[in-house]
N, C-alpha and C positions, 0 to 999 in steps of 0.2 A: 526473349531468351533464345540463345542459339542452341543448335543441336550439339550438346556438349560431347556426346560420344564420338563425334567426328574429330574432335580435337585431341583426344586422349591417346597416349602411347605408353608402352611399358619401358622400364629402365633397361631391359636386356635387348631391346630392338636396336638395330644398327642405324647409323645416320642415314644410310640409303633408304631404309624403311621409314624413318622419320620424315625424310623429304617427301615421300609419297603421301603421308598424312597431311603435310603442309600444303602440297599441291592440291589435295582434295578439298581442303577448307577454303582455299583462295583468300585466306586472311593473313598468311605469312607467319603462323605460329603453330606449335604443337605443345601440349601440356603433358608432362611426364608424371605419372601417378603409380602408386603401388596397388596391390590387389584390393585394398580397401578404399581406393580412390583418394588417398592422402597425397598431397602435393609433394613431389620431389624436385621439380624444377620446370622451367619453360625453355623451349628451344625455338628460335626464330630462323627464318630462311637465311638472314645475314649471319647468324651464329655459325651455321653449317659452312657457309662459303668462306668465312674468315678462318674456320678450323682447317679447311682444305688448303688455304693459302699458307697456313702455319705448318703444313706438312702432316696433318692427321688424316688417316684414311677414312673412306666412307664406311668401312667395316667396323669402325670404332662404335662402342655402345653409347646409347643416350645417357646412361648414368655417368660414363667417363667424361662426356662433355659437360654435363651439369656440375660435376665435382670441381671443375675449374672456374665456375661462376659463383658469385655471391648468391645468397638465398633470394628468391624472387619476391618482388613487391606484390602484396595481396591486399584485398579489401573484403569486407563482409557482404554477403547478399543483402540487398536493401540499401546499400550506400547510394546516396543521391547522385544523379548524373553530374551535377555541378562539382561535388566533392571528388568524383572519379576523374573528371577533366582536370581539376586542380592538381590532383595527385600525379596524373600522367605528365602534366607540365613540369611539376617540381622534379620528377624523376626521369624526365625525357624518355617516356615510354609511349607505345601505341597500343599496348594490350596489358590488362591486369586480370589475373585469375580471381574469381569471386568464390569465397568459401562459405559453407554452411556452418551451423552451430557445432557440428562434430569435427570440423576442420576439413571435410571432404570438398573436392572441387565440384561446384554446382553450375558455374557459368563462367564466361570470359567476357569482360568488358573490352570493346574495341573502339578506339578513338573515332574512327570514321563513322561509327554508328551514333556517336554522341554529339558531334559537331560537324558543321559544314567545312570541308577541307579548305584551308586558306592558301595552300601552295598554288603557285601559278600553273596553269594548265599545260600539260605536255603536248607538243605536236611532234610530227614525224617527217623524216625525209628518207626516201628509199633511193639509193644510187643505182640507176638502171640504164646508164648511158654507154656501157662497154660494148666492144665489138664481138667479144666471144671468139677470138681467133682460134683458140685451142679446141673449140668445140665444132669447128668446121668438119663436115658440110652441114651439120645440124642448124647452124646459125646463118646459113647463106641467105635464107629468105625470112628469117624470124629473129628478133633480138633475143639474146641469151635469157633474160628474165622472163620471156614469154614462152619458153619451152614448156610443153606440158609435162607435169609430174603427177601421175595418177589421172584424175578426172578434170584437172584445171591447171592453168599456167602457174609456174613457180611464183611469179610476181603477185598473182591473185591470192595465193596462199599467204604471202607476207602481209598484204593489205588486210585480209580478213583476220589474221593473227593480231595485227596492230589494233584493228577495230575492237576485237574481243577483249583487248587489254584496257578498253575505255578511252582510247585516243581517237578523236573524231576528225582531226585535220591532218591530211597527208599530202606532202609534196613529192612528186616523182621527178627525179633528175634524169633527163633523156638526151640522147644524141643520135646513136645509130638506130635507124628505122623508128624514129620517135612516133611517127604517125600510126604505127601498128599498136603501140601502147595507148596512145590517146584515143584511138578508135574503140579499143576494148573497154577502157575505164570511163571515158567521158568525164563528167563532173564528179563522179564517185557516188552519185545518188543511188544507183542500183546496188552498190556494195556497202551502203550504210555509213559512208564517210564523205567528207568534203575533200576533193582532190584538185590540186593545181599543179602546174608543170614548170619545171626549171629547165628550159631548153638551152643546151650548150651549143652555140654555133661552132665552136672549136672545142676539142676536149680540154677540160680544165683540171685534169688530175683527179686523184681519189678524194680530194676535199674541196677543190676550187669551186664546185657548183654551190657549195654552202654559202659562198659569198653573194649568191643571187637571192638568198632567202630574205624576205622582208623582216624587219626587226620584230622579235617576239619576246614577250615578257618572261615566259617560262622556258624550261629546258627543252632541248630538241633531241629526240631519239633519231639516230642515224643508223640505217641498216643497209649493208651491201645487198644488191638485188640478185646475187647469185648464191645465196646460202639457203639451206633448208635446215630449220632448227626448231626445237621445242622450247627454247629459252622463255622463261616467264618474264615478260616485259614489265609487269607490275612489280615483281620482286626486284628487277633491275632498277626501276625508278625509285623504289623505296630505299635500296642500297645507296644510290646516288645521293638522296636527300639525307639519309642517316649520317653519311660521311662528309656532308657539306662540301661536296666535290664541285670543282669547275669542269672536270671531264672524267667520266667513268668509261673504262675500256673493258669489254667482255674478252676474257682470255680462255684458252683451251689448253690443257696439258698435252704436250706432245712428247713421245719417247723416241729417241734415236739410238739404235743399236750400232755401236762401233765394232766393226768386224776384225779388229786387231787388238793386241795387247797394248795398252796405253802406258807410256812411260812418263813419270813425273821427275823433274830434276831441280836442283838448286845449283845454278852454274853448270859445271860439267859433271857434278855428282848426282847419280841416280838415287832417288829417295823412295820411290814406290813404283810398282807395276800392277796394273789392273787388267785382267784378261777379259776382253770383249765386254766392256762396261755398257750399261744402258744409261744414257744421259737424258734428263727430263728438262723440258723448257715450257714456258708459258707463251703460247702463240696468240697473236692477234686474231680474234674470232670474227671481225668485221661487223660488230655491233657496238655503238657508242651512245653515250648521253652527254650532251654538251650544254653547259650552263651559259649565261650571258657573257661571262668573261671569255670563254672559249670561242663563242660565236663572233665576238667583236675582234678576235685575233686573226680572223680569216680575211685575206685581201680580196678585193672585188675585181673580177674580170681578168684574173691571171691564173695560170696553172699553179696548183698548190696541192701537195700530197698530204695524206693523213699523218704520215710519219713526220713530216715537217711541222704540222700543227702540234703533235705530241711533244716533239723535241722543243719547240718554242715555248710551250706551256711549262714543261719541266724546268727549262732554263730560267724562266721568269718566276719560278717557285710557286706556281699555281698548284692547287690541290688536284692532282691526277691520281685516280685510284683504279685498281683492277677488280673485276667481278668474275670469279671462275664460273664457267658454264658447265653445269653438271648434267644438263639435259642433252638430248640428241642434238648433234650438230654435224653438218656436212657442207663443205665448200665445193660447189659444182664448177670446177675449173676445167676438167677434161672429160672426154667421152666416158671413160671408165667411172668417173664420179657420177655422171648423169645416169648411167646404167645402175649404179648402186642406189641412187636416189629412187629410181623406179622400183627396184626390188624392196627397198625399205618401206615405201609407201604402200605397196601392194600387200606386204606381210604385216602391216599394222605397227611397225616400229615407230612410226611418226604419224 
């Protein structure tokens, strides 16, 4: 039996607060109950991220999100594991709340506790070959991913984060000062993972090095080596699987303030004016999950960018989906970004 209290949340809590409950359980779900522990609904990590993509704020209440969903599937305490697995398969679920005789929530059945996962194992590639020109002189004698952030290099933080998500095989794509990276990580044994190297003799673009990856059965997590983030890679993988995606792209909302009044027209006729609007975009966050179809689309030995891969997959009508990053995220592209990373790590923000 799980520690059910960790999974419970109140209907008046915000989605931001519910996210913290989900992050704390590491199981991808929170259970919404009233003061008598009667079930009001369930909220998964994917439910919240889809709500954000649909324009709902993180300040929305748990009850508001539950009201848009059908009543959750439940089972009684004492239901056999075989029946629970069958029910999950029929309803395409990974979690089912278990109710006592009075209807209160007593437990949560989790699919991964009942069966051995059959999904192909996820492996990872970290793109660590860039020159870091905009970070000079910091990168004159050290590759950008090896810049220290807090007490260890940025790249080590990423490797450990991937390891802690249960991924044991990591490839490092290297070019600039590759020996510095190889000397630090070696085979990966000291870091709890198996590491191999994809060495680019010539720069192959932001995706070309993936053409050097040996064929793998399962999806491949691809992470840019210059980002600092708290994104939940387990949730990212579950979202990819849930949407039967060929490629999942992590996205981050970016707001751009236009310092002028913006005029809208139809031909020469003015139809609307908006004073100094704030325009919101979803920006590429440099984290991807690629299924076999996406990996097979990458040419071998030629320069190829991630934007080309995304465009090619979309045009071929592959399933390309977006995953909103709600956790901490910072692209360390300039010295000011690096200074911010140092401050955020020292203050405990990440």
